[in-house]
MMTF fields as JSON, N, C-alpha, C and O atoms, coordinates in Angstrom:
{
  "mmtfVersion": "1.0.0",
  "mmtfProducer": "UNKNOWN",
  "numBonds": 455,
  "numAtoms": 456,
  "numGroups": 114,
  "numChains": 1,
  "numModels": 1,
  "chainsPerModel": [1],
  "groupsPerChain": [114],
  "chainIdList": ["A"],
  "bondAtomList": [4, 2, 8, 6, 12, 10, 16, 14, 20, 18, 24, 22, 28, 26, 32, 30, 36, 34, 40, 38, 44, 42, 48, 46, 52, 50, 56, 54, 60, 58, 64, 62, 68, 66, 72, 70, 76, 74, 80, 78, 84, 82, 88, 86, 92, 90, 96, 94, 100, 98, 104, 102, 108, 106, 112, 110, 116, 114, 120, 118, 124, 122, 128, 126, 132, 130, 136, 134, 140, 138, 144, 142, 148, 146, 152, 150, 156, 154, 160, 158, 164, 162, 168, 166, 172, 170, 176, 174, 180, 178, 184, 182, 188, 186, 192, 190, 196, 194, 200, 198, 204, 202, 208, 206, 212, 210, 216, 214, 220, 218, 224, 222, 228, 226, 232, 230, 236, 234, 240, 238, 244, 242, 248, 246, 252, 250, 256, 254, 260, 258, 264, 262, 268, 266, 272, 270, 276, 274, 280, 278, 284, 282, 288, 286, 292, 290, 296, 294, 300, 298, 304, 302, 308, 306, 312, 310, 316, 314, 320, 318, 324, 322, 328, 326, 332, 330, 336, 334, 340, 338, 344, 342, 348, 346, 352, 350, 356, 354, 360, 358, 364, 362, 368, 366, 372, 370, 376, 374, 380, 378, 384, 382, 388, 386, 392, 390, 396, 394, 400, 398, 404, 402, 408, 406, 412, 410, 416, 414, 420, 418, 424, 422, 428, 426, 432, 430, 436, 434, 440, 438, 444, 442, 448, 446, 452, 450],
  "bondOrderList": [1, 1, 1, 1, 1, 1, 1, 1, 1, 1, 1, 1, 1, 1, 1, 1, 1, 1, 1, 1, 1, 1, 1, 1, 1, 1, 1, 1, 1, 1, 1, 1, 1, 1, 1, 1, 1, 1, 1, 1, 1, 1, 1, 1, 1, 1, 1, 1, 1, 1, 1, 1, 1, 1, 1, 1, 1, 1, 1, 1, 1, 1, 1, 1, 1, 1, 1, 1, 1, 1, 1, 1, 1, 1, 1, 1, 1, 1, 1, 1, 1, 1, 1, 1, 1, 1, 1, 1, 1, 1, 1, 1, 1, 1, 1, 1, 1, 1, 1, 1, 1, 1, 1, 1, 1, 1, 1, 1, 1, 1, 1, 1, 1],
  "groupList": [{"groupName": "MET", "atomNameList": ["N", "CA", "C", "O"], "elementList": ["N", "C", "C", "O"], "formalChargeList": [0, 0, 0, 0], "bondAtomList": [1, 0, 2, 1, 3, 2], "bondOrderList": [1, 1, 2], "singleLetterCode": "M", "chemCompType": "L-PEPTIDE LINKING"}, {"groupName": "THR", "atomNameList": ["N", "CA", "C", "O"], "elementList": ["N", "C", "C", "O"], "formalChargeList": [0, 0, 0, 0], "bondAtomList": [1, 0, 2, 1, 3, 2], "bondOrderList": [1, 1, 2], "singleLetterCode": "T", "chemCompType": "L-PEPTIDE LINKING"}, {"groupName": "PHE", "atomNameList": ["N", "CA", "C", "O"], "elementList": ["N", "C", "C", "O"], "formalChargeList": [0, 0, 0, 0], "bondAtomList": [1, 0, 2, 1, 3, 2], "bondOrderList": [1, 1, 2], "singleLetterCode": "F", "chemCompType": "L-PEPTIDE LINKING"}, {"groupName": "VAL", "atomNameList": ["N", "CA", "C", "O"], "elementList": ["N", "C", "C", "O"], "formalChargeList": [0, 0, 0, 0], "bondAtomList": [1, 0, 2, 1, 3, 2], "bondOrderList": [1, 1, 2], "singleLetterCode": "V", "chemCompType": "L-PEPTIDE LINKING"}, {"groupName": "GLU", "atomNameList": ["N", "CA", "C", "O"], "elementList": ["N", "C", "C", "O"], "formalChargeList": [0, 0, 0, 0], "bondAtomList": [1, 0, 2, 1, 3, 2], "bondOrderList": [1, 1, 2], "singleLetterCode": "E", "chemCompType": "L-PEPTIDE LINKING"}, {"groupName": "SER", "atomNameList": ["N", "CA", "C", "O"], "elementList": ["N", "C", "C", "O"], "formalChargeList": [0, 0, 0, 0], "bondAtomList": [1, 0, 2, 1, 3, 2], "bondOrderList": [1, 1, 2], "singleLetterCode": "S", "chemCompType": "L-PEPTIDE LINKING"}, {"groupName": "CYS", "atomNameList": ["N", "CA", "C", "O"], "elementList": ["N", "C", "C", "O"], "formalChargeList": [0, 0, 0, 0], "bondAtomList": [1, 0, 2, 1, 3, 2], "bondOrderList": [1, 1, 2], "singleLetterCode": "C", "chemCompType": "L-PEPTIDE LINKING"}, {"groupName": "ILE", "atomNameList": ["N", "CA", "C", "O"], "elementList": ["N", "C", "C", "O"], "formalChargeList": [0, 0, 0, 0], "bondAtomList": [1, 0, 2, 1, 3, 2], "bondOrderList": [1, 1, 2], "singleLetterCode": "I", "chemCompType": "L-PEPTIDE LINKING"}, {"groupName": "ARG", "atomNameList": ["N", "CA", "C", "O"], "elementList": ["N", "C", "C", "O"], "formalChargeList": [0, 0, 0, 0], "bondAtomList": [1, 0, 2, 1, 3, 2], "bondOrderList": [1, 1, 2], "singleLetterCode": "R", "chemCompType": "L-PEPTIDE LINKING"}, {"groupName": "LYS", "atomNameList": ["N", "CA", "C", "O"], "elementList": ["N", "C", "C", "O"], "formalChargeList": [0, 0, 0, 0], "bondAtomList": [1, 0, 2, 1, 3, 2], "bondOrderList": [1, 1, 2], "singleLetterCode": "K", "chemCompType": "L-PEPTIDE LINKING"}, {"groupName": "ASP", "atomNameList": ["N", "CA", "C", "O"], "elementList": ["N", "C", "C", "O"], "formalChargeList": [0, 0, 0, 0], "bondAtomList": [1, 0, 2, 1, 3, 2], "bondOrderList": [1, 1, 2], "singleLetterCode": "D", "chemCompType": "L-PEPTIDE LINKING"}, {"groupName": "GLN", "atomNameList": ["N", "CA", "C", "O"], "elementList": ["N", "C", "C", "O"], "formalChargeList": [0, 0, 0, 0], "bondAtomList": [1, 0, 2, 1, 3, 2], "bondOrderList": [1, 1, 2], "singleLetterCode": "Q", "chemCompType": "L-PEPTIDE LINKING"}, {"groupName": "PRO", "atomNameList": ["N", "CA", "C", "O"], "elementList": ["N", "C", "C", "O"], "formalChargeList": [0, 0, 0, 0], "bondAtomList": [1, 0, 2, 1, 3, 2], "bondOrderList": [1, 1, 2], "singleLetterCode": "P", "chemCompType": "L-PEPTIDE LINKING"}, {"groupName": "TYR", "atomNameList": ["N", "CA", "C", "O"], "elementList": ["N", "C", "C", "O"], "formalChargeList": [0, 0, 0, 0], "bondAtomList": [1, 0, 2, 1, 3, 2], "bondOrderList": [1, 1, 2], "singleLetterCode": "Y", "chemCompType": "L-PEPTIDE LINKING"}, {"groupName": "ALA", "atomNameList": ["N", "CA", "C", "O"], "elementList": ["N", "C", "C", "O"], "formalChargeList": [0, 0, 0, 0], "bondAtomList": [1, 0, 2, 1, 3, 2], "bondOrderList": [1, 1, 2], "singleLetterCode": "A", "chemCompType": "L-PEPTIDE LINKING"}, {"groupName": "GLY", "atomNameList": ["N", "CA", "C", "O"], "elementList": ["N", "C", "C", "O"], "formalChargeList": [0, 0, 0, 0], "bondAtomList": [1, 0, 2, 1, 3, 2], "bondOrderList": [1, 1, 2], "singleLetterCode": "G", "chemCompType": "PEPTIDE LINKING"}, {"groupName": "LEU", "atomNameList": ["N", "CA", "C", "O"], "elementList": ["N", "C", "C", "O"], "formalChargeList": [0, 0, 0, 0], "bondAtomList": [1, 0, 2, 1, 3, 2], "bondOrderList": [1, 1, 2], "singleLetterCode": "L", "chemCompType": "L-PEPTIDE LINKING"}, {"groupName": "TRP", "atomNameList": ["N", "CA", "C", "O"], "elementList": ["N", "C", "C", "O"], "formalChargeList": [0, 0, 0, 0], "bondAtomList": [1, 0, 2, 1, 3, 2], "bondOrderList": [1, 1, 2], "singleLetterCode": "W", "chemCompType": "L-PEPTIDE LINKING"}, {"groupName": "ASN", "atomNameList": ["N", "CA", "C", "O"], "elementList": ["N", "C", "C", "O"], "formalChargeList": [0, 0, 0, 0], "bondAtomList": [1, 0, 2, 1, 3, 2], "bondOrderList": [1, 1, 2], "singleLetterCode": "N", "chemCompType": "L-PEPTIDE LINKING"}, {"groupName": "HIS", "atomNameList": ["N", "CA", "C", "O"], "elementList": ["N", "C", "C", "O"], "formalChargeList": [0, 0, 0, 0], "bondAtomList": [1, 0, 2, 1, 3, 2], "bondOrderList": [1, 1, 2], "singleLetterCode": "H", "chemCompType": "L-PEPTIDE LINKING"}],
  "groupTypeList": [0, 1, 2, 3, 3, 1, 4, 5, 6, 7, 8, 6, 9, 2, 1, 10, 6, 3, 11, 3, 6, 12, 3, 10, 6, 2, 13, 14, 15, 4, 14, 0, 16, 3, 7, 5, 12, 10, 9, 6, 7, 10, 6, 15, 14, 6, 14, 12, 4, 6, 12, 3, 10, 14, 7, 3, 12, 10, 1, 10, 14, 16, 14, 4, 8, 17, 16, 12, 7, 18, 14, 4, 13, 5, 15, 11, 17, 12, 15, 7, 8, 19, 9, 16, 12, 12, 15, 14, 11, 14, 4, 14, 19, 8, 10, 4, 14, 15, 9, 2, 4, 9, 13, 2, 5, 12, 16, 12, 10, 12, 5, 3, 12, 19],
  "groupIdList": [1, 2, 3, 4, 5, 6, 7, 8, 9, 10, 11, 12, 13, 14, 15, 16, 17, 18, 19, 20, 21, 22, 23, 24, 25, 26, 27, 28, 29, 30, 31, 32, 33, 34, 35, 36, 37, 38, 39, 40, 41, 42, 43, 44, 45, 46, 47, 48, 49, 50, 51, 52, 53, 54, 55, 56, 57, 58, 59, 60, 61, 62, 63, 64, 65, 66, 67, 68, 69, 70, 71, 72, 73, 74, 75, 76, 77, 78, 79, 80, 81, 82, 83, 84, 85, 86, 87, 88, 89, 90, 91, 92, 93, 94, 95, 96, 97, 98, 99, 100, 101, 102, 103, 104, 105, 106, 107, 108, 109, 110, 111, 112, 113, 114],
  "secStructList": [7, 7, 3, 3, 3, 7, 4, 4, 4, 6, 6, 6, 7, 7, 4, 4, 4, 4, 4, 4, 7, 1, 1, 7, 7, 7, 7, 5, 5, 1, 1, 7, 5, 7, 7, 7, 6, 6, 6, 7, 7, 7, 7, 7, 7, 1, 6, 6, 6, 7, 6, 6, 7, 7, 3, 3, 3, 6, 6, 1, 1, 1, 2, 2, 2, 2, 2, 2, 2, 2, 2, 2, 2, 2, 2, 2, 1, 7, 7, 7, 7, 1, 7, 7, 7, 7, 7, 6, 6, 1, 4, 4, 4, 6, 6, 7, 1, 7, 2, 2, 2, 2, 2, 7, 7, 1, 1, 5, 7, 6, 6, 1, 7, 7],
  "xCoordList": [0.976, 0.132, 0.844, 2.07, 0.259, 1.175, -0.128, -1.33, 0.407, -0.23, -0.167, 0.628, -1.173, -1.351, -1.974, -2.953, -1.457, -1.824, -3.108, -2.932, -4.158, -5.341, -5.295, -4.385, -6.571, -6.849, -6.689, -6.531, -6.657, -7.26, -5.609, -5.402, -4.829, -3.451, -3.192, -2.424, -4.161, -3.665, -3.867, -5.016, -3.005, -3.145, -3.059, -3.154, -2.845, -2.6, -0.915, 0.114, -1.035, 0.851, 1.274, 2.344, 0.547, 1.115, 2.385, 2.328, 3.253, 4.454, 4.795, 5.856, 3.629, 4.013, 4.137, 4.593, 3.753, 3.763, 5.441, 6.019, 6.009, 6.995, 8.091, 8.443, 8.466, 9.131, 8.874, 9.484, 8.061, 7.501, 7.843, 7.608, 8.57, 8.104, 9.968, 11.01, 9.79, 11.241, 12.082, 13.308, 11.404, 11.943, 12.12, 12.832, 11.776, 11.538, 11.088, 11.753, 9.8, 8.983, 8.174, 7.588, 8.215, 7.145, 8.347, 9.491, 7.614, 8.008, 6.986, 5.895, 7.655, 6.849, 6.629, 7.591, 5.424, 5.078, 4.579, 4.398, 4.364, 4.31, 2.768, 2.546, 1.583, 0.786, 0.259, -0.816, 1.002, 0.797, 1.878, 2.755, 1.936, 2.912, 2.177, 1.017, 2.733, 2.63, 3.679, 4.709, 3.165, 3.864, 4.419, 4.005, 5.387, 6.123, 5.715, 6.334, 4.84, 4.27, 5.137, 4.817, 6.834, 7.365, 8.477, 9.246, 8.459, 9.425, 8.405, 9.052, 7.121, 6.414, 6.187, 5.875, 6.567, 6.553, 5.251, 5.161, 4.405, 3.06, 3.42, 3.321, 3.707, 4.193, 3.166, 3.009, 2.173, 1.127, 1.71, 0.989, 2.629, 2.784, 2.584, 2.637, 2.358, 2.215, 0.789, 0.559, -0.281, -1.708, -2.215, -2.654, -2.149, -2.195, -1.971, -2.717, -0.467, 0.53, -0.286, -0.044, -1.299, -1.953, -2.992, -3.866, -3.085, -4.183, -5.404, -6.393, -5.251, -6.49, -6.595, -6.831, -6.472, -6.63, -6.689, -7.61, -5.344, -5.001, -4.376, -4.074, -4.242, -3.104, -4.212, -4.67, -4.597, -5.427, -4.438, -3.585, -4.771, -3.859, -4.596, -5.732, -4.023, -4.308, -5.525, -5.951, -6.002, -7.08, -8.461, -9.51, -8.356, -9.232, -10.058, -9.507, -11.417, -11.763, -11.529, -11.995, -10.812, -10.601, -9.239, -9.102, -8.371, -7.126, -7.026, -6.056, -7.939, -8.114, -7.669, -6.462, -8.241, -7.889, -6.611, -6.094, -6.29, -4.51, -3.518, -2.358, -3.842, -2.444, -1.654, -0.438, -2.603, -1.721, -1.059, -0.133, -1.529, -1.143, 0.165, 1.047, 0.202, 1.027, 2.376, 3.475, 2.093, 3.19, 3.797, 4.967, 3.173, 3.675, 4.356, 5.571, 3.964, 4.565, 5.716, 6.507, 5.627, 6.94, 8.157, 9.29, 7.979, 8.954, 9.909, 11.129, 8.926, 9.263, 9.516, 10.293, 8.783, 9.122, 10.213, 10.352, 11.025, 12.058, 11.586, 10.42, 12.364, 12.064, 11.973, 12.584, 11.225, 11.125, 11.52, 11.24, 12.053, 12.707, 12.911, 13.574, 11.984, 12.125, 10.648, 10.033, 10.287, 8.901, 9.195, 10.348, 8.27, 8.359, 6.889, 5.831, 7.177, 5.826, 4.669, 5.104, 3.276, 2.736, 2.19, 2.756, 1.14, 0.793, 0.471, 0.041, 0.622, 0.62, -1.078, -1.293, -1.924, -3.936, -3.994, -4.588, -3.399, -3.831, -4.981, -6.026, -5.006, -6.163, -7.706, -8.742, -7.428, -8.414, -9.115, -10.223, -8.01, -8.415, -8.59, -8.733, -8.503, -8.622, -9.904, -9.645, -10.821, -12.376, -12.876, -14.005, -12.013, -12.649, -12.908, -12.406, -13.728, -14.124, -13.385, -12.614, -13.154, -12.665, -11.559, -11.617, -10.407, -9.093, -8.499, -7.992, -8.638, -7.543, -7.921, -7.093, -9.211, -9.385, -8.985, -8.564, -9.146, -8.856, -7.333, -7.106, -6.32, -5.324, -4.427, -3.284, -4.543, -3.5, -2.459, -2.833, -1.032, 0.003, 0.679, 0.671, 1.486, 2.444, 3.767, 4.768, 3.838, 5.205, 5.738, 5.083, 7.088, 7.755, 7.585, 7.337, 7.858, 7.976, 9.238, 10.317, 9.277, 10.3, 11.337, 12.53, 10.596, 11.409, 12.274, 12.945, 12.099, 12.674, 13.76, 13.412, 14.946, 16.04, 16.092, 16.479, 15.746, 16.485, 17.517, 17.79],
  "yCoordList": [-1.174, 0.125, 1.227, 1.165, 2.327, 3.461, 4.807, 4.614, 5.926, 6.99, 7.573, 7.28, 8.663, 9.581, 10.787, 10.886, 11.78, 13.023, 13.547, 13.585, 13.903, 14.045, 15.577, 16.316, 15.981, 17.244, 18.232, 19.274, 18.37, 19.067, 19.877, 20.954, 19.031, 19.722, 20.982, 21.891, 20.829, 21.44, 23.255, 23.602, 24.165, 25.603, 25.878, 27.049, 24.762, 24.995, 24.416, 25.09, 23.301, 23.139, 23.277, 23.865, 22.778, 22.712, 21.712, 20.486, 22.281, 21.111, 20.354, 19.778, 20.491, 20.337, 18.669, 18.201, 17.945, 16.383, 16.22, 15.198, 17.027, 16.987, 16.687, 15.512, 17.391, 17.42, 16.245, 16.202, 15.462, 14.277, 13.011, 11.926, 13.01, 11.74, 11.204, 11.839, 10.264, 9.383, 9.116, 9.225, 8.768, 8.403, 9.576, 9.337, 10.464, 11.369, 10.993, 10.916, 10.799, 10.436, 11.652, 11.562, 12.374, 13.765, 14.191, 13.769, 15.126, 15.421, 16.539, 16.421, 17.873, 19.082, 19.553, 19.634, 19.865, 20.218, 21.608, 22.054, 22.242, 23.895, 24.165, 25.286, 23.082, 23.514, 22.363, 22.586, 21.08, 20.286, 19.503, 19.503, 18.628, 17.485, 16.485, 16.688, 15.115, 14.203, 12.884, 13.093, 12.109, 10.868, 9.921, 9.751, 9.536, 8.137, 6.951, 6.594, 6.34, 4.541, 3.925, 2.788, 3.994, 3.241, 3.368, 2.454, 4.848, 5.079, 5.034, 4.748, 5.246, 5.45, 3.806, 2.766, 4.181, 3.236, 2.677, 1.802, 3.642, 3.688, 3.645, 2.665, 4.58, 4.905, 5.768, 5.697, 6.788, 7.495, 8.719, 9.476, 8.755, 10.056, 11.14, 12.199, 11.195, 12.57, 12.983, 14.17, 12.007, 12.106, 13.358, 14.425, 13.211, 13.94, 15.469, 16.403, 15.402, 16.791, 17.81, 19.016, 17.141, 17.901, 18.978, 18.434, 20.438, 20.766, 20.978, 21.593, 20.375, 20.482, 18.808, 18.601, 17.89, 16.45, 15.931, 15.466, 16.163, 15.691, 14.379, 13.892, 13.934, 12.612, 11.6, 11.594, 10.776, 9.21, 8.175, 8.272, 7.103, 5.801, 5.142, 5.468, 4.499, 3.881, 2.96, 2.315, 2.915, 1.778, 3.007, 2.705, 4.013, 5.342, 4.897, 4.158, 5.379, 5.739, 6.884, 6.864, 8.079, 8.874, 8.396, 8.818, 7.639, 7.391, 6.926, 7.353, 6.13, 5.477, 6.616, 6.522, 7.776, 8.593, 9.599, 10.331, 9.331, 10.161, 8.817, 9.08, 7.665, 6.931, 7.087, 7.229, 7.029, 7.13, 8.447, 8.519, 9.47, 11.069, 11.123, 11.96, 10.316, 10.356, 9.705, 10.258, 8.484, 7.593, 8.194, 7.863, 9.155, 9.728, 10.851, 10.668, 11.901, 12.866, 13.004, 13.942, 11.804, 11.836, 11.262, 11.478, 10.482, 10.36, 11.601, 11.673, 12.504, 13.813, 15.139, 16.056, 14.973, 16.666, 16.032, 14.864, 17.336, 17.418, 16.747, 16.834, 16.245, 15.532, 16.638, 17.601, 16.734, 17.968, 17.382, 16.203, 17.995, 17.562, 18.281, 17.978, 19.752, 20.376, 21.389, 21.717, 21.74, 22.481, 23.808, 24.235, 24.484, 25.44, 26.108, 25.524, 27.602, 28.5, 27.735, 27.088, 27.905, 27.538, 28.386, 29.459, 28.0, 28.496, 30.07, 30.331, 31.069, 32.326, 32.568, 33.564, 31.945, 31.745, 30.494, 29.737, 29.987, 28.483, 28.966, 28.333, 29.804, 29.62, 29.772, 29.164, 30.914, 31.305, 29.817, 29.644, 28.965, 27.788, 26.309, 25.182, 26.874, 25.196, 24.596, 23.395, 24.709, 24.258, 24.219, 23.795, 24.679, 25.168, 23.345, 22.362, 23.378, 22.229, 21.841, 22.795, 21.005, 20.943, 21.785, 22.477, 21.877, 22.17, 21.576, 22.266, 20.331, 19.641, 20.306, 20.421, 20.681, 20.902, 22.415, 22.951, 22.964, 24.138, 24.893, 26.033, 23.961, 24.471, 23.396, 23.686, 22.379, 21.347, 21.596, 21.745, 21.602, 22.01, 20.715, 20.13, 19.969, 18.756, 19.339, 18.622, 20.971, 21.291, 20.823, 20.263, 21.226, 21.077, 22.497, 23.45, 22.301, 23.335, 24.273, 23.681, 25.466, 26.166, 26.563, 26.847, 26.506, 26.749, 25.703, 25.845, 24.702, 23.06, 22.894, 22.732, 22.946, 22.304, 20.959, 20.107, 20.587, 19.168, 18.682, 17.548],
  "zCoordList": [0.226, 0.058, -0.161, -0.061, -0.469, -0.506, -0.344, -0.529, -0.019, -0.003, -1.076, -1.969, -1.13, -2.545, -2.342, -1.602, -2.979, -2.899, -3.579, -4.797, -3.267, -4.217, -4.414, -4.04, -5.148, -5.664, -4.934, -5.57, -3.376, -2.659, -2.208, -1.65, -2.626, -3.103, -3.773, -3.461, -4.977, -5.806, -5.602, -5.329, -5.703, -5.572, -4.353, -3.983, -3.398, -1.849, -1.908, -1.853, -2.007, -1.939, -0.603, -0.447, 0.628, 1.924, 2.271, 2.18, 2.583, 2.5, 4.006, 4.245, 4.981, 5.978, 6.168, 7.211, 5.219, 5.018, 4.615, 4.983, 4.026, 3.285, 4.783, 4.893, 5.574, 6.769, 7.869, 8.937, 7.535, 8.675, 7.802, 8.334, 6.04, 5.609, 5.822, 5.659, 6.101, 6.376, 5.247, 5.269, 4.268, 2.973, 2.078, 1.103, 2.142, 1.098, -0.399, -1.431, -0.162, -1.308, -1.991, -3.07, -1.484, -2.386, -3.532, -3.7, -4.167, -5.92, -5.668, -5.111, -6.287, -6.169, -7.579, -8.342, -7.961, -9.317, -9.335, -8.202, -10.093, -9.97, -9.402, -8.943, -9.413, -8.697, -7.636, -7.079, -7.317, -6.36, -6.245, -7.109, -4.985, -4.785, -5.093, -5.452, -5.011, -5.552, -4.334, -3.693, -4.407, -3.568, -5.026, -6.172, -4.34, -5.582, -4.935, -3.932, -5.324, -4.948, -5.051, -4.706, -5.541, -5.413, -4.302, -4.003, -3.629, -2.518, -1.043, -0.036, -0.85, -0.006, 0.601, 0.021, 2.331, 2.583, 3.671, 4.533, 3.131, 3.761, 5.578, 6.316, 5.822, 7.414, 7.791, 9.01, 7.101, 7.303, 8.235, 8.884, 8.202, 9.033, 8.309, 8.934, 7.117, 6.39, 6.122, 5.894, 6.132, 5.79, 7.152, 6.723, 8.465, 9.453, 9.442, 9.734, 8.928, 8.682, 7.553, 7.514, 6.629, 5.663, 6.291, 6.965, 6.21, 6.554, 5.757, 6.155, 4.498, 3.966, 3.541, 2.351, 4.222, 3.922, 2.532, 1.86, 2.285, 0.733, 0.498, -0.591, 1.536, 1.451, 1.891, 3.034, 0.937, 1.48, 0.996, 0.113, 1.826, 1.376, -0.108, -0.452, -0.629, -1.995, -1.841, -2.799, -0.788, -0.547, -0.519, -1.087, 0.003, -0.237, -1.588, -2.404, -1.798, -2.927, -3.661, -4.8, -3.251, -3.867, -4.696, -5.845, -4.201, -4.333, -5.994, -6.62, -6.642, -7.828, -8.566, -8.789, -9.086, -9.88, -9.778, -10.622, -8.334, -8.253, -7.935, -7.615, -7.996, -8.058, -9.515, -9.646, -10.532, -11.718, -12.027, -12.835, -11.392, -11.296, -10.439, -10.633, -9.636, -8.449, -9.193, -9.194, -9.797, -10.167, -11.347, -11.539, -12.344, -13.641, -12.92, -12.858, -12.386, -12.33, -11.229, -11.122, -10.397, -9.019, -9.864, -9.434, -11.143, -12.348, -12.709, -12.854, -12.793, -13.389, -12.827, -13.092, -12.134, -10.975, -9.965, -9.604, -9.593, -8.574, -7.105, -6.719, -6.535, -4.643, -4.103, -4.567, -3.054, -2.117, -0.796, -0.576, -0.031, 1.23, 2.343, 3.335, 1.998, 2.889, 2.998, 1.984, 4.186, 3.999, 3.262, 3.315, 2.59, 1.736, 2.052, 2.288, 1.979, 2.341, 1.177, 0.224, 1.398, 0.788, -0.473, -0.681, -1.332, -2.341, -2.074, -0.951, -2.926, -2.504, -2.056, -1.366, -2.32, -2.552, -2.235, -3.003, -1.042, -0.74, 0.213, 0.059, 1.022, 1.812, 1.069, 1.341, -0.068, -1.205, -2.032, -2.541, -1.898, -3.057, -2.276, -2.75, -0.597, 0.319, 0.052, -0.021, -0.088, -0.171, -1.58, -1.825, -2.577, -3.723, -4.219, -3.674, -5.252, -5.809, -7.245, -7.346, -8.431, -9.703, -9.954, -10.971, -9.114, -8.819, -10.203, -11.087, -10.226, -11.387, -12.899, -13.802, -12.982, -14.512, -14.591, -15.615, -13.527, -13.711, -13.613, -14.019, -12.961, -12.246, -12.457, -12.101, -12.865, -12.725, -14.04, -15.204, -13.55, -14.553, -14.503, -13.421, -15.887, -15.576, -15.414, -15.397, -15.26, -15.16, -13.621, -12.742, -13.604, -12.123, -11.91, -12.649, -10.306, -9.262, -9.685, -9.642, -10.036, -10.936, -9.452, -9.56, -8.114, -7.054, -6.314, -5.292, -7.031, -6.09, -7.29, -8.46, -6.921, -7.798, -8.27, -7.47, -9.515, -9.815, -9.54, -9.934]
}
């Protein structure tokens, strides 16, 4: 089993989860974070740290759509190992619906070195 990042992360991108991950399995895109399913050890330390409940186990119904996205982009985006400031408009986007269609970007986070 692994954990996955879901739509709630988009445009919020809180990184509280990153600082508790013992295996550095988070990767940063321009609009969201993802978890590498190959590196995640299923410890679950990250899920309660997310202020927008964007992290779920792959057994959760929400995970089905997001597992392939996490797998694909964790192989393309730079690894992130330290907490960064959240997105500039994080609070404004916290409870917004339909963020994937509006804001998802396949680009890596330009502020995180490769």
